[in-house]
mmCIF file of the N, C-alpha and C atoms, coordinates in Angstrom:
data_MODEL
# 
_entry.id   MODEL 
# 
loop_
_atom_site.group_PDB 
_atom_site.id 
_atom_site.type_symbol 
_atom_site.label_atom_id 
_atom_site.label_alt_id 
_atom_site.label_comp_id 
_atom_site.label_asym_id 
_atom_site.label_entity_id 
_atom_site.label_seq_id 
_atom_site.pdbx_PDB_ins_code 
_atom_site.Cartn_x 
_atom_site.Cartn_y 
_atom_site.Cartn_z 
_atom_site.occupancy 
_atom_site.B_iso_or_equiv 
_atom_site.pdbx_formal_charge 
_atom_site.auth_seq_id 
_atom_site.auth_comp_id 
_atom_site.auth_asym_id 
_atom_site.auth_atom_id 
_atom_site.pdbx_PDB_model_num 
ATOM 1   N N  . MET A 1 1  ? 0.816   -1.206  -0.015 1.00 0.00 ? 1  MET A N  1 
ATOM 2   C CA . MET A 1 1  ? 0.008   0.003   -0.021 1.00 0.00 ? 1  MET A CA 1 
ATOM 3   C C  . MET A 1 1  ? 0.845   1.246   0.004  1.00 0.00 ? 1  MET A C  1 
ATOM 4   N N  . GLY A 1 2  ? 0.223   2.363   -0.317 1.00 0.00 ? 2  GLY A N  1 
ATOM 5   C CA . GLY A 1 2  ? 0.954   3.596   -0.397 1.00 0.00 ? 2  GLY A CA 1 
ATOM 6   C C  . GLY A 1 2  ? 0.746   4.474   0.783  1.00 0.00 ? 2  GLY A C  1 
ATOM 7   N N  . ILE A 1 3  ? 0.824   5.782   0.500  1.00 0.00 ? 3  ILE A N  1 
ATOM 8   C CA . ILE A 1 3  ? 0.654   6.767   1.517  1.00 0.00 ? 3  ILE A CA 1 
ATOM 9   C C  . ILE A 1 3  ? -0.753  6.857   1.964  1.00 0.00 ? 3  ILE A C  1 
ATOM 10  N N  . TYR A 1 4  ? -1.025  7.112   3.227  1.00 0.00 ? 4  TYR A N  1 
ATOM 11  C CA . TYR A 1 4  ? -2.373  7.207   3.736  1.00 0.00 ? 4  TYR A CA 1 
ATOM 12  C C  . TYR A 1 4  ? -3.116  8.376   3.079  1.00 0.00 ? 4  TYR A C  1 
ATOM 13  N N  . ALA A 1 5  ? -4.298  8.072   2.630  1.00 0.00 ? 5  ALA A N  1 
ATOM 14  C CA . ALA A 1 5  ? -5.184  9.114   2.072  1.00 0.00 ? 5  ALA A CA 1 
ATOM 15  C C  . ALA A 1 5  ? -6.419  9.172   2.979  1.00 0.00 ? 5  ALA A C  1 
ATOM 16  N N  . PRO A 1 6  ? -6.762  10.311  3.567  1.00 0.00 ? 6  PRO A N  1 
ATOM 17  C CA . PRO A 1 6  ? -7.932  10.370  4.458  1.00 0.00 ? 6  PRO A CA 1 
ATOM 18  C C  . PRO A 1 6  ? -9.199  9.949   3.693  1.00 0.00 ? 6  PRO A C  1 
ATOM 19  N N  . VAL A 1 7  ? -10.075 9.313   4.457  1.00 0.00 ? 7  VAL A N  1 
ATOM 20  C CA . VAL A 1 7  ? -11.350 8.821   3.915  1.00 0.00 ? 7  VAL A CA 1 
ATOM 21  C C  . VAL A 1 7  ? -12.261 10.049  3.700  1.00 0.00 ? 7  VAL A C  1 
ATOM 22  N N  . THR A 1 8  ? -12.889 10.046  2.540  1.00 0.00 ? 8  THR A N  1 
ATOM 23  C CA . THR A 1 8  ? -13.783 11.156  2.188  1.00 0.00 ? 8  THR A CA 1 
ATOM 24  C C  . THR A 1 8  ? -15.186 10.918  2.753  1.00 0.00 ? 8  THR A C  1 
ATOM 25  N N  . ASP A 1 9  ? -15.977 11.982  2.816  1.00 0.00 ? 9  ASP A N  1 
ATOM 26  C CA . ASP A 1 9  ? -17.382 11.830  3.257  1.00 0.00 ? 9  ASP A CA 1 
ATOM 27  C C  . ASP A 1 9  ? -18.144 10.901  2.312  1.00 0.00 ? 9  ASP A C  1 
ATOM 28  N N  . GLU A 1 10 ? -17.832 10.969  1.035  1.00 0.00 ? 10 GLU A N  1 
ATOM 29  C CA . GLU A 1 10 ? -18.501 10.096  0.078  1.00 0.00 ? 10 GLU A CA 1 
ATOM 30  C C  . GLU A 1 10 ? -18.194 8.623   0.367  1.00 0.00 ? 10 GLU A C  1 
ATOM 31  N N  . GLU A 1 11 ? -16.926 8.333   0.689  1.00 0.00 ? 11 GLU A N  1 
ATOM 32  C CA . GLU A 1 11 ? -16.553 6.967   0.993  1.00 0.00 ? 11 GLU A CA 1 
ATOM 33  C C  . GLU A 1 11 ? -17.219 6.475   2.274  1.00 0.00 ? 11 GLU A C  1 
ATOM 34  N N  . LEU A 1 12 ? -17.312 7.372   3.268  1.00 0.00 ? 12 LEU A N  1 
ATOM 35  C CA . LEU A 1 12 ? -17.982 6.987   4.511  1.00 0.00 ? 12 LEU A CA 1 
ATOM 36  C C  . LEU A 1 12 ? -19.476 6.697   4.250  1.00 0.00 ? 12 LEU A C  1 
ATOM 37  N N  . THR A 1 13 ? -20.108 7.500   3.425  1.00 0.00 ? 13 THR A N  1 
ATOM 38  C CA . THR A 1 13 ? -21.492 7.243   3.127  1.00 0.00 ? 13 THR A CA 1 
ATOM 39  C C  . THR A 1 13 ? -21.647 5.916   2.413  1.00 0.00 ? 13 THR A C  1 
ATOM 40  N N  . ARG A 1 14 ? -20.803 5.652   1.442  1.00 0.00 ? 14 ARG A N  1 
ATOM 41  C CA . ARG A 1 14 ? -20.851 4.382   0.711  1.00 0.00 ? 14 ARG A CA 1 
ATOM 42  C C  . ARG A 1 14 ? -20.575 3.224   1.622  1.00 0.00 ? 14 ARG A C  1 
ATOM 43  N N  . ALA A 1 15 ? -19.649 3.351   2.582  1.00 0.00 ? 15 ALA A N  1 
ATOM 44  C CA . ALA A 1 15 ? -19.242 2.279   3.468  1.00 0.00 ? 15 ALA A CA 1 
ATOM 45  C C  . ALA A 1 15 ? -20.423 1.931   4.395  1.00 0.00 ? 15 ALA A C  1 
ATOM 46  N N  . ARG A 1 16 ? -21.244 2.892   4.705  1.00 0.00 ? 16 ARG A N  1 
ATOM 47  C CA . ARG A 1 16 ? -22.411 2.645   5.537  1.00 0.00 ? 16 ARG A CA 1 
ATOM 48  C C  . ARG A 1 16 ? -23.460 1.797   4.805  1.00 0.00 ? 16 ARG A C  1 
ATOM 49  N N  . ARG A 1 17 ? -23.537 1.918   3.479  1.00 0.00 ? 17 ARG A N  1 
ATOM 50  C CA . ARG A 1 17 ? -24.545 1.225   2.673  1.00 0.00 ? 17 ARG A CA 1 
ATOM 51  C C  . ARG A 1 17 ? -24.024 -0.096  2.126  1.00 0.00 ? 17 ARG A C  1 
ATOM 52  N N  . ASP A 1 18 ? -22.717 -0.196  1.904  1.00 0.00 ? 18 ASP A N  1 
ATOM 53  C CA . ASP A 1 18 ? -22.138 -1.322  1.142  1.00 0.00 ? 18 ASP A CA 1 
ATOM 54  C C  . ASP A 1 18 ? -21.126 -2.089  1.992  1.00 0.00 ? 18 ASP A C  1 
ATOM 55  N N  . PRO A 1 19 ? -21.533 -3.217  2.569  1.00 0.00 ? 19 PRO A N  1 
ATOM 56  C CA . PRO A 1 19 ? -20.631 -3.999  3.476  1.00 0.00 ? 19 PRO A CA 1 
ATOM 57  C C  . PRO A 1 19 ? -19.314 -4.392  2.754  1.00 0.00 ? 19 PRO A C  1 
ATOM 58  N N  . ALA A 1 20 ? -19.360 -4.791  1.529  1.00 0.00 ? 20 ALA A N  1 
ATOM 59  C CA . ALA A 1 20 ? -18.141 -5.198  0.779  1.00 0.00 ? 20 ALA A CA 1 
ATOM 60  C C  . ALA A 1 20 ? -17.212 -4.026  0.625  1.00 0.00 ? 20 ALA A C  1 
ATOM 61  N N  . PHE A 1 21 ? -17.719 -2.863  0.321  1.00 0.00 ? 21 PHE A N  1 
ATOM 62  C CA . PHE A 1 21 ? -16.893 -1.675  0.195  1.00 0.00 ? 21 PHE A CA 1 
ATOM 63  C C  . PHE A 1 21 ? -16.284 -1.303  1.526  1.00 0.00 ? 21 PHE A C  1 
ATOM 64  N N  . ARG A 1 22 ? -17.080 -1.403  2.593  1.00 0.00 ? 22 ARG A N  1 
ATOM 65  C CA . ARG A 1 22 ? -16.602 -1.109  3.953  1.00 0.00 ? 22 ARG A CA 1 
ATOM 66  C C  . ARG A 1 22 ? -15.428 -2.064  4.328  1.00 0.00 ? 22 ARG A C  1 
ATOM 67  N N  . GLN A 1 23 ? -15.587 -3.313  3.940  1.00 0.00 ? 23 GLN A N  1 
ATOM 68  C CA . GLN A 1 23 ? -14.541 -4.313  4.172  1.00 0.00 ? 23 GLN A CA 1 
ATOM 69  C C  . GLN A 1 23 ? -13.259 -3.919  3.460  1.00 0.00 ? 23 GLN A C  1 
ATOM 70  N N  . ARG A 1 24 ? -13.356 -3.577  2.195  1.00 0.00 ? 24 ARG A N  1 
ATOM 71  C CA . ARG A 1 24 ? -12.135 -3.171  1.432  1.00 0.00 ? 24 ARG A CA 1 
ATOM 72  C C  . ARG A 1 24 ? -11.506 -1.935  2.005  1.00 0.00 ? 24 ARG A C  1 
ATOM 73  N N  . LEU A 1 25 ? -12.318 -0.946  2.341  1.00 0.00 ? 25 LEU A N  1 
ATOM 74  C CA . LEU A 1 25 ? -11.810 0.294   2.933  1.00 0.00 ? 25 LEU A CA 1 
ATOM 75  C C  . LEU A 1 25 ? -11.094 0.074   4.243  1.00 0.00 ? 25 LEU A C  1 
ATOM 76  N N  . LEU A 1 26 ? -11.648 -0.775  5.079  1.00 0.00 ? 26 LEU A N  1 
ATOM 77  C CA . LEU A 1 26 ? -11.003 -1.067  6.359  1.00 0.00 ? 26 LEU A CA 1 
ATOM 78  C C  . LEU A 1 26 ? -9.695  -1.900  6.110  1.00 0.00 ? 26 LEU A C  1 
ATOM 79  N N  . SER A 1 27 ? -9.751  -2.818  5.195  1.00 0.00 ? 27 SER A N  1 
ATOM 80  C CA . SER A 1 27 ? -8.580  -3.649  4.898  1.00 0.00 ? 27 SER A CA 1 
ATOM 81  C C  . SER A 1 27 ? -7.415  -2.798  4.353  1.00 0.00 ? 27 SER A C  1 
ATOM 82  N N  . GLN A 1 28 ? -7.773  -1.899  3.433  1.00 0.00 ? 28 GLN A N  1 
ATOM 83  C CA . GLN A 1 28 ? -6.746  -1.010  2.877  1.00 0.00 ? 28 GLN A CA 1 
ATOM 84  C C  . GLN A 1 28 ? -6.142  -0.131  3.955  1.00 0.00 ? 28 GLN A C  1 
ATOM 85  N N  . ASN A 1 29 ? -6.912  0.387   4.841  1.00 0.00 ? 29 ASN A N  1 
ATOM 86  C CA . ASN A 1 29 ? -6.356  1.264   5.942  1.00 0.00 ? 29 ASN A CA 1 
ATOM 87  C C  . ASN A 1 29 ? -5.567  0.440   6.884  1.00 0.00 ? 29 ASN A C  1 
ATOM 88  N N  . LEU A 1 30 ? -5.967  -0.794  7.146  1.00 0.00 ? 30 LEU A N  1 
ATOM 89  C CA . LEU A 1 30 ? -5.201  -1.675  8.003  1.00 0.00 ? 30 LEU A CA 1 
ATOM 90  C C  . LEU A 1 30 ? -3.807  -1.937  7.421  1.00 0.00 ? 30 LEU A C  1 
ATOM 91  N N  . GLU A 1 31 ? -3.760  -2.185  6.084  1.00 0.00 ? 31 GLU A N  1 
ATOM 92  C CA . GLU A 1 31 ? -2.482  -2.418  5.420  1.00 0.00 ? 31 GLU A CA 1 
ATOM 93  C C  . GLU A 1 31 ? -1.574  -1.213  5.526  1.00 0.00 ? 31 GLU A C  1 
ATOM 94  N N  . VAL A 1 32 ? -2.130  -0.013  5.337  1.00 0.00 ? 32 VAL A N  1 
ATOM 95  C CA . VAL A 1 32 ? -1.346  1.213   5.462  1.00 0.00 ? 32 VAL A CA 1 
ATOM 96  C C  . VAL A 1 32 ? -0.814  1.384   6.895  1.00 0.00 ? 32 VAL A C  1 
ATOM 97  N N  . LEU A 1 33 ? -1.672  1.150   7.860  1.00 0.00 ? 33 LEU A N  1 
ATOM 98  C CA . LEU A 1 33 ? -1.289  1.209   9.286  1.00 0.00 ? 33 LEU A CA 1 
ATOM 99  C C  . LEU A 1 33 ? -0.152  0.233   9.586  1.00 0.00 ? 33 LEU A C  1 
ATOM 100 N N  . LEU A 1 34 ? -0.303  -0.994  9.147  1.00 0.00 ? 34 LEU A N  1 
ATOM 101 C CA . LEU A 1 34 ? 0.770   -2.023  9.411  1.00 0.00 ? 34 LEU A CA 1 
ATOM 102 C C  . LEU A 1 34 ? 2.069   -1.624  8.747  1.00 0.00 ? 34 LEU A C  1 
ATOM 103 N N  . SER A 1 35 ? 1.975   -1.044  7.526  1.00 0.00 ? 35 SER A N  1 
ATOM 104 C CA . SER A 1 35 ? 3.160   -0.585  6.850  1.00 0.00 ? 35 SER A CA 1 
ATOM 105 C C  . SER A 1 35 ? 3.887   0.486   7.659  1.00 0.00 ? 35 SER A C  1 
ATOM 106 N N  . GLY A 1 36 ? 3.124   1.399   8.184  1.00 0.00 ? 36 GLY A N  1 
ATOM 107 C CA . GLY A 1 36 ? 3.720   2.469   8.980  1.00 0.00 ? 36 GLY A CA 1 
ATOM 108 C C  . GLY A 1 36 ? 4.362   1.927   10.269 1.00 0.00 ? 36 GLY A C  1 
ATOM 109 N N  . ILE A 1 37 ? 3.698   0.968   10.911 1.00 0.00 ? 37 ILE A N  1 
ATOM 110 C CA . ILE A 1 37 ? 4.275   0.349   12.093 1.00 0.00 ? 37 ILE A CA 1 
ATOM 111 C C  . ILE A 1 37 ? 5.618   -0.339  11.746 1.00 0.00 ? 37 ILE A C  1 
ATOM 112 N N  . LYS A 1 38 ? 5.604   -1.011  10.645 1.00 0.00 ? 38 LYS A N  1 
ATOM 113 C CA . LYS A 1 38 ? 6.822   -1.747  10.171 1.00 0.00 ? 38 LYS A CA 1 
ATOM 114 C C  . LYS A 1 38 ? 7.948   -0.793  9.961  1.00 0.00 ? 38 LYS A C  1 
ATOM 115 N N  . LYS A 1 39 ? 7.659   0.386   9.343  1.00 0.00 ? 39 LYS A N  1 
ATOM 116 C CA . LYS A 1 39 ? 8.647   1.396   9.030  1.00 0.00 ? 39 LYS A CA 1 
ATOM 117 C C  . LYS A 1 39 ? 9.206   1.955   10.396 1.00 0.00 ? 39 LYS A C  1 
ATOM 118 N N  . LEU A 1 40 ? 8.344   2.180   11.363 1.00 0.00 ? 40 LEU A N  1 
ATOM 119 C CA . LEU A 1 40 ? 8.820   2.675   12.643 1.00 0.00 ? 40 LEU A CA 1 
ATOM 120 C C  . LEU A 1 40 ? 9.671   1.666   13.370 1.00 0.00 ? 40 LEU A C  1 
ATOM 121 N N  . ARG A 1 41 ? 9.327   0.429   13.237 1.00 0.00 ? 41 ARG A N  1 
ATOM 122 C CA . ARG A 1 41 ? 10.123  -0.641  13.902 1.00 0.00 ? 41 ARG A CA 1 
ATOM 123 C C  . ARG A 1 41 ? 11.529  -0.783  13.326 1.00 0.00 ? 41 ARG A C  1 
ATOM 124 N N  . LYS A 1 42 ? 11.668  -0.405  12.042 1.00 0.00 ? 42 LYS A N  1 
ATOM 125 C CA . LYS A 1 42 ? 12.968  -0.535  11.372 1.00 0.00 ? 42 LYS A CA 1 
ATOM 126 C C  . LYS A 1 42 ? 13.817  0.719   11.550 1.00 0.00 ? 42 LYS A C  1 
ATOM 127 N N  . ALA A 1 43 ? 13.342  1.725   12.285 1.00 0.00 ? 43 ALA A N  1 
ATOM 128 C CA . ALA A 1 43 ? 14.111  2.935   12.476 1.00 0.00 ? 43 ALA A CA 1 
ATOM 129 C C  . ALA A 1 43 ? 15.406  2.645   13.159 1.00 0.00 ? 43 ALA A C  1 
ATOM 130 N N  . PRO A 1 44 ? 16.541  3.237   12.701 1.00 0.00 ? 44 PRO A N  1 
ATOM 131 C CA . PRO A 1 44 ? 17.852  2.900   13.264 1.00 0.00 ? 44 PRO A CA 1 
ATOM 132 C C  . PRO A 1 44 ? 17.948  3.205   14.789 1.00 0.00 ? 44 PRO A C  1 
ATOM 133 N N  . THR A 1 45 ? 17.395  4.336   15.210 1.00 0.00 ? 45 THR A N  1 
ATOM 134 C CA . THR A 1 45 ? 17.408  4.651   16.611 1.00 0.00 ? 45 THR A CA 1 
ATOM 135 C C  . THR A 1 45 ? 16.034  5.109   17.027 1.00 0.00 ? 45 THR A C  1 
ATOM 136 N N  . PRO A 1 46 ? 15.205  4.115   17.392 1.00 0.00 ? 46 PRO A N  1 
ATOM 137 C CA . PRO A 1 46 ? 13.809  4.444   17.762 1.00 0.00 ? 46 PRO A CA 1 
ATOM 138 C C  . PRO A 1 46 ? 13.796  5.337   19.068 1.00 0.00 ? 46 PRO A C  1 
ATOM 139 N N  . THR A 1 47 ? 12.891  6.277   19.054 1.00 0.00 ? 47 THR A N  1 
ATOM 140 C CA . THR A 1 47 ? 12.764  7.161   20.246 1.00 0.00 ? 47 THR A CA 1 
ATOM 141 C C  . THR A 1 47 ? 11.598  6.641   21.081 1.00 0.00 ? 47 THR A C  1 
ATOM 142 N N  . GLY A 1 48 ? 11.453  7.263   22.266 1.00 0.00 ? 48 GLY A N  1 
ATOM 143 C CA . GLY A 1 48 ? 10.334  6.932   23.095 1.00 0.00 ? 48 GLY A CA 1 
ATOM 144 C C  . GLY A 1 48 ? 9.010   7.243   22.396 1.00 0.00 ? 48 GLY A C  1 
ATOM 145 N N  . GLU A 1 49 ? 9.018   8.289   21.592 1.00 0.00 ? 49 GLU A N  1 
ATOM 146 C CA . GLU A 1 49 ? 7.796   8.647   20.857 1.00 0.00 ? 49 GLU A CA 1 
ATOM 147 C C  . GLU A 1 49 ? 7.483   7.578   19.800 1.00 0.00 ? 49 GLU A C  1 
ATOM 148 N N  . ASP A 1 50 ? 8.539   7.051   19.143 1.00 0.00 ? 50 ASP A N  1 
ATOM 149 C CA . ASP A 1 50 ? 8.324   5.968   18.199 1.00 0.00 ? 50 ASP A CA 1 
ATOM 150 C C  . ASP A 1 50 ? 7.660   4.726   18.873 1.00 0.00 ? 50 ASP A C  1 
ATOM 151 N N  . SER A 1 51 ? 8.173   4.436   20.030 1.00 0.00 ? 51 SER A N  1 
ATOM 152 C CA . SER A 1 51 ? 7.618   3.287   20.765 1.00 0.00 ? 51 SER A CA 1 
ATOM 153 C C  . SER A 1 51 ? 6.161   3.508   21.126 1.00 0.00 ? 51 SER A C  1 
ATOM 154 N N  . LYS A 1 52 ? 5.854   4.732   21.541 1.00 0.00 ? 52 LYS A N  1 
ATOM 155 C CA . LYS A 1 52 ? 4.474   5.069   21.836 1.00 0.00 ? 52 LYS A CA 1 
ATOM 156 C C  . LYS A 1 52 ? 3.594   4.947   20.609 1.00 0.00 ? 52 LYS A C  1 
ATOM 157 N N  . GLN A 1 53 ? 4.052   5.481   19.443 1.00 0.00 ? 53 GLN A N  1 
ATOM 158 C CA . GLN A 1 53 ? 3.317   5.363   18.261 1.00 0.00 ? 53 GLN A CA 1 
ATOM 159 C C  . GLN A 1 53 ? 3.104   3.920   17.802 1.00 0.00 ? 53 GLN A C  1 
ATOM 160 N N  . ILE A 1 54 ? 4.102   3.121   17.958 1.00 0.00 ? 54 ILE A N  1 
ATOM 161 C CA . ILE A 1 54 ? 4.017   1.687   17.630 1.00 0.00 ? 54 ILE A CA 1 
ATOM 162 C C  . ILE A 1 54 ? 2.936   1.018   18.486 1.00 0.00 ? 54 ILE A C  1 
ATOM 163 N N  . ARG A 1 55 ? 2.962   1.259   19.788 1.00 0.00 ? 55 ARG A N  1 
ATOM 164 C CA . ARG A 1 55 ? 1.907   0.685   20.689 1.00 0.00 ? 55 ARG A CA 1 
ATOM 165 C C  . ARG A 1 55 ? 0.523   1.139   20.264 1.00 0.00 ? 55 ARG A C  1 
ATOM 166 N N  . GLU A 1 56 ? 0.382   2.419   20.030 1.00 0.00 ? 56 GLU A N  1 
ATOM 167 C CA . GLU A 1 56 ? -0.931  2.959   19.625 1.00 0.00 ? 56 GLU A CA 1 
ATOM 168 C C  . GLU A 1 56 ? -1.382  2.375   18.265 1.00 0.00 ? 56 GLU A C  1 
ATOM 169 N N  . GLY A 1 57 ? -0.440  2.234   17.346 1.00 0.00 ? 57 GLY A N  1 
ATOM 170 C CA . GLY A 1 57 ? -0.725  1.649   16.065 1.00 0.00 ? 57 GLY A CA 1 
ATOM 171 C C  . GLY A 1 57 ? -1.180  0.222   16.137 1.00 0.00 ? 57 GLY A C  1 
ATOM 172 N N  . VAL A 1 58 ? -0.476  -0.544  17.017 1.00 0.00 ? 58 VAL A N  1 
ATOM 173 C CA . VAL A 1 58 ? -0.844  -1.968  17.168 1.00 0.00 ? 58 VAL A CA 1 
ATOM 174 C C  . VAL A 1 58 ? -2.249  -2.058  17.783 1.00 0.00 ? 58 VAL A C  1 
ATOM 175 N N  . GLU A 1 59 ? -2.577  -1.210  18.773 1.00 0.00 ? 59 GLU A N  1 
ATOM 176 C CA . GLU A 1 59 ? -3.897  -1.260  19.373 1.00 0.00 ? 59 GLU A CA 1 
ATOM 177 C C  . GLU A 1 59 ? -4.951  -0.947  18.324 1.00 0.00 ? 59 GLU A C  1 
ATOM 178 N N  . LEU A 1 60 ? -4.696  0.050   17.499 1.00 0.00 ? 60 LEU A N  1 
ATOM 179 C CA . LEU A 1 60 ? -5.642  0.419   16.447 1.00 0.00 ? 60 LEU A CA 1 
ATOM 180 C C  . LEU A 1 60 ? -5.779  -0.703  15.415 1.00 0.00 ? 60 LEU A C  1 
ATOM 181 N N  . ALA A 1 61 ? -4.640  -1.313  15.055 1.00 0.00 ? 61 ALA A N  1 
ATOM 182 C CA . ALA A 1 61 ? -4.664  -2.429  14.095 1.00 0.00 ? 61 ALA A CA 1 
ATOM 183 C C  . ALA A 1 61 ? -5.510  -3.572  14.608 1.00 0.00 ? 61 ALA A C  1 
ATOM 184 N N  . VAL A 1 62 ? -5.409  -3.863  15.909 1.00 0.00 ? 62 VAL A N  1 
ATOM 185 C CA . VAL A 1 62 ? -6.220  -4.951  16.476 1.00 0.00 ? 62 VAL A CA 1 
ATOM 186 C C  . VAL A 1 62 ? -7.685  -4.614  16.415 1.00 0.00 ? 62 VAL A C  1 
ATOM 187 N N  . ARG A 1 63 ? -8.001  -3.391  16.722 1.00 0.00 ? 63 ARG A N  1 
ATOM 188 C CA . ARG A 1 63 ? -9.423  -2.920  16.632 1.00 0.00 ? 63 ARG A CA 1 
ATOM 189 C C  . ARG A 1 63 ? -9.963  -3.012  15.204 1.00 0.00 ? 63 ARG A C  1 
ATOM 190 N N  . LEU A 1 64 ? -9.145  -2.548  14.237 1.00 0.00 ? 64 LEU A N  1 
ATOM 191 C CA . LEU A 1 64 ? -9.550  -2.633  12.856 1.00 0.00 ? 64 LEU A CA 1 
ATOM 192 C C  . LEU A 1 64 ? -9.767  -4.072  12.433 1.00 0.00 ? 64 LEU A C  1 
ATOM 193 N N  . ALA A 1 65 ? -8.833  -4.932  12.790 1.00 0.00 ? 65 ALA A N  1 
ATOM 194 C CA . ALA A 1 65 ? -8.964  -6.375  12.478 1.00 0.00 ? 65 ALA A CA 1 
ATOM 195 C C  . ALA A 1 65 ? -10.231 -6.980  13.054 1.00 0.00 ? 65 ALA A C  1 
ATOM 196 N N  . GLU A 1 66 ? -10.553 -6.583  14.268 1.00 0.00 ? 66 GLU A N  1 
ATOM 197 C CA . GLU A 1 66 ? -11.769 -7.077  14.951 1.00 0.00 ? 66 GLU A CA 1 
ATOM 198 C C  . GLU A 1 66 ? -13.044 -6.592  14.146 1.00 0.00 ? 66 GLU A C  1 
ATOM 199 N N  . ILE A 1 67 ? -12.988 -5.363  13.719 1.00 0.00 ? 67 ILE A N  1 
ATOM 200 C CA . ILE A 1 67 ? -14.139 -4.812  12.966 1.00 0.00 ? 67 ILE A CA 1 
ATOM 201 C C  . ILE A 1 67 ? -14.262 -5.542  11.626 1.00 0.00 ? 67 ILE A C  1 
ATOM 202 N N  . ILE A 1 68 ? -13.121 -5.759  10.980 1.00 0.00 ? 68 ILE A N  1 
ATOM 203 C CA . ILE A 1 68 ? -13.123 -6.439  9.690  1.00 0.00 ? 68 ILE A CA 1 
ATOM 204 C C  . ILE A 1 68 ? -13.648 -7.837  9.818  1.00 0.00 ? 68 ILE A C  1 
ATOM 205 N N  . GLN A 1 69 ? -13.228 -8.576  10.841 1.00 0.00 ? 69 GLN A N  1 
ATOM 206 C CA . GLN A 1 69 ? -13.705 -9.921  11.078 1.00 0.00 ? 69 GLN A CA 1 
ATOM 207 C C  . GLN A 1 69 ? -15.186 -9.945  11.454 1.00 0.00 ? 69 GLN A C  1 
ATOM 208 N N  . GLY A 1 70 ? -15.609 -9.024  12.297 1.00 0.00 ? 70 GLY A N  1 
ATOM 209 C CA . GLY A 1 70 ? -16.993 -8.907  12.717 1.00 0.00 ? 70 GLY A CA 1 
ATOM 210 C C  . GLY A 1 70 ? -17.435 -10.195 13.368 1.00 0.00 ? 70 GLY A C  1 
ATOM 211 N N  . PRO A 1 71 ? -18.691 -10.223 13.814 1.00 0.00 ? 71 PRO A N  1 
ATOM 212 C CA . PRO A 1 71 ? -19.195 -11.415 14.503 1.00 0.00 ? 71 PRO A CA 1 
ATOM 213 C C  . PRO A 1 71 ? -19.288 -12.655 13.604 1.00 0.00 ? 71 PRO A C  1 
ATOM 214 N N  . ALA A 1 72 ? -19.506 -12.397 12.308 1.00 0.00 ? 72 ALA A N  1 
ATOM 215 C CA . ALA A 1 72 ? -19.679 -13.571 11.384 1.00 0.00 ? 72 ALA A CA 1 
ATOM 216 C C  . ALA A 1 72 ? -18.480 -13.706 10.463 1.00 0.00 ? 72 ALA A C  1 
ATOM 217 N N  . GLY A 1 73 ? -17.372 -13.021 10.731 1.00 0.00 ? 73 GLY A N  1 
ATOM 218 C CA . GLY A 1 73 ? -16.200 -13.145 9.866  1.00 0.00 ? 73 GLY A CA 1 
ATOM 219 C C  . GLY A 1 73 ? -16.266 -12.100 8.770  1.00 0.00 ? 73 GLY A C  1 
ATOM 220 N N  . PRO A 1 74 ? -15.264 -12.128 7.892  1.00 0.00 ? 74 PRO A N  1 
ATOM 221 C CA . PRO A 1 74 ? -15.209 -11.102 6.846  1.00 0.00 ? 74 PRO A CA 1 
ATOM 222 C C  . PRO A 1 74 ? -16.350 -11.254 5.833  1.00 0.00 ? 74 PRO A C  1 
ATOM 223 N N  . VAL A 1 75 ? -16.748 -10.108 5.241  1.00 0.00 ? 75 VAL A N  1 
ATOM 224 C CA . VAL A 1 75 ? -17.767 -10.089 4.240  1.00 0.00 ? 75 VAL A CA 1 
ATOM 225 C C  . VAL A 1 75 ? -17.153 -10.511 2.938  1.00 0.00 ? 75 VAL A C  1 
ATOM 226 N N  . LYS A 1 76 ? -17.826 -11.460 2.211  1.00 0.00 ? 76 LYS A N  1 
ATOM 227 C CA . LYS A 1 76 ? -17.343 -11.928 0.925  1.00 0.00 ? 76 LYS A CA 1 
ATOM 228 C C  . LYS A 1 76 ? -17.810 -10.940 -0.127 1.00 0.00 ? 76 LYS A C  1 
ATOM 229 N N  . PRO A 1 77 ? -16.910 -10.505 -1.022 1.00 0.00 ? 77 PRO A N  1 
ATOM 230 C CA . PRO A 1 77 ? -17.319 -9.575  -2.061 1.00 0.00 ? 77 PRO A CA 1 
ATOM 231 C C  . PRO A 1 77 ? -18.315 -10.207 -2.992 1.00 0.00 ? 77 PRO A C  1 
ATOM 232 N N  . ALA A 1 78 ? -19.306 -9.372  -3.384 1.00 0.00 ? 78 ALA A N  1 
ATOM 233 C CA . ALA A 1 78 ? -20.303 -9.853  -4.358 1.00 0.00 ? 78 ALA A CA 1 
ATOM 234 C C  . ALA A 1 78 ? -19.708 -10.033 -5.721 1.00 0.00 ? 78 ALA A C  1 
ATOM 235 N N  . ARG A 1 79 ? -20.154 -11.025 -6.429 1.00 0.00 ? 79 ARG A N  1 
ATOM 236 C CA . ARG A 1 79 ? -19.576 -11.280 -7.788 1.00 0.00 ? 79 ARG A CA 1 
ATOM 237 C C  . ARG A 1 79 ? -20.638 -11.005 -8.799 1.00 0.00 ? 79 ARG A C  1 
# 
């Protein structure tokens, strides 16, 4: 994934109506988040702030993964 792009109001509206789109949107953002965490972990001299951001990122990643999985597991895209 690439650089984080904020979610637009249009995407939020569509995500509320379309479970498959919501799934993709969350998955894409999770990938960007994990990529950022990985980059912070590879920093040559991590700071205390880096460690704090990694912890916060991991907590957010877990929450996103739980939302993606949901009570019945991931939504299968319509074909």
